[in-house]
C-alpha positions as CSV (number, residue, x, y, z in Angstrom):
1,X,460.1,32.9,24.6
2,X,460.6,29.4,25.9
3,X,462.2,27.0,23.5
4,X,460.5,23.7,22.8
5,X,462.2,20.9,24.7
6,X,462.7,17.7,23.0
7,X,463.5,14.4,24.6
8,X,463.4,10.8,23.5
9,X,460.4,9.7,25.5
10,X,460.7,6.1,24.1
11,X,464.0,5.7,26.0
12,X,462.5,7.1,29.3
13,X,459.2,5.2,29.1
14,X,458.3,2.9,26.2
15,X,454.6,3.0,27.1
16,X,454.5,6.8,27.3
17,X,452.4,8.7,24.7
18,X,453.7,11.8,23.1
19,X,452.3,14.4,20.7
20,X,454.4,16.2,18.2
21,X,453.2,19.8,18.0
22,X,454.1,22.5,15.5
23,X,456.2,25.3,16.9
24,X,453.3,27.7,16.4
25,X,450.9,25.4,18.4
26,X,453.5,24.9,21.1
27,X,454.2,28.6,21.5
28,X,450.5,29.5,21.6
29,X,449.8,26.9,24.3
30,X,452.9,28.0,26.4
31,X,451.9,31.6,26.1
32,X,448.4,30.8,27.3
33,X,449.8,28.9,30.3
34,X,452.3,31.7,31.1
35,X,449.3,34.1,31.3
36,X,447.5,31.8,33.6
37,X,450.6,31.3,35.8
38,X,451.0,35.1,36.0
39,X,447.4,35.5,37.0
40,X,447.7,32.9,39.7
41,X,450.9,34.7,41.0
42,X,448.9,37.9,40.9
43,X,446.1,36.4,42.9
44,X,448.5,35.1,45.5
45,X,450.1,38.6,45.7
46,X,446.7,40.2,46.2
47,X,445.9,37.8,49.1
48,X,449.3,38.5,50.7
49,X,448.5,42.3,50.4
50,X,445.0,41.8,52.0
51,X,443.2,42.9,48.9
52,X,439.4,43.2,48.9
53,X,437.6,39.8,48.5
54,X,435.7,40.9,45.4
55,X,438.8,42.1,43.7
56,X,440.5,38.7,44.3
57,X,437.4,36.9,43.1
58,X,437.4,38.9,39.9
59,X,440.9,37.9,39.3
60,X,440.1,34.2,40.0
61,X,437.3,34.4,37.5
62,X,439.7,35.8,34.9
63,X,442.3,33.0,35.6
64,X,439.5,30.4,35.3
65,X,438.5,31.9,31.9
66,X,442.1,31.8,30.7
67,X,442.5,28.2,31.8
68,X,439.2,27.3,30.1
69,X,440.4,29.0,26.9
70,X,443.7,26.9,27.0
71,X,441.6,23.8,27.5
72,X,439.4,24.6,24.5
73,X,442.4,25.3,22.2
74,X,444.1,22.1,23.3
75,X,441.0,20.0,22.9
76,X,440.3,21.4,19.5
77,X,443.9,20.7,18.4
78,X,443.6,17.1,19.8
79,X,440.3,16.5,17.9
80,X,441.7,17.9,14.6
81,X,444.9,15.8,14.8
82,X,445.0,12.8,17.1
83,X,441.3,11.9,17.0
84,X,440.8,12.6,13.3
85,X,443.9,10.7,12.3
86,X,442.8,7.6,14.3
87,X,439.3,7.7,12.8
88,X,440.7,7.9,9.3
89,X,442.8,4.8,10.1
90,X,439.7,3.0,11.3
91,X,440.6,3.0,14.9
92,X,438.2,4.6,17.3
93,X,440.1,4.1,20.6
94,X,440.9,7.8,20.7
95,X,437.3,8.7,20.1
96,X,436.3,6.6,23.2
97,X,439.1,8.3,25.1
98,X,437.8,11.7,24.1
99,X,434.3,10.9,25.2
100,X,435.6,9.9,28.7
101,X,437.7,13.1,28.8
102,X,434.8,15.3,27.8
103,X,432.7,13.6,30.6
104,X,435.4,14.6,33.1
105,X,435.6,18.1,31.8
106,X,431.9,18.6,32.0
107,X,431.6,17.7,35.7
């Protein structure tokens, strides 16, 4: 398992935004991305081995589904924490940011 890397982002870039994640959330997201990465490497290998087009397309579809699943989990976590916390504090900037992000995701 990959260990969670911690850096002092404030020192590197005072304007950078960070999100503290629980170890469980971090591991889940990393595992999902590792699966996607493995699928992409597999697709590349299939292409290099002249695999049949439909077989490659099926794997591309599976990789897209896995990446979409990652996106849904990350989005749900963001809404439950960052957006909800901001709304509770009477600040709706993150809500506006979320709307813009959802518009991009739905293109």
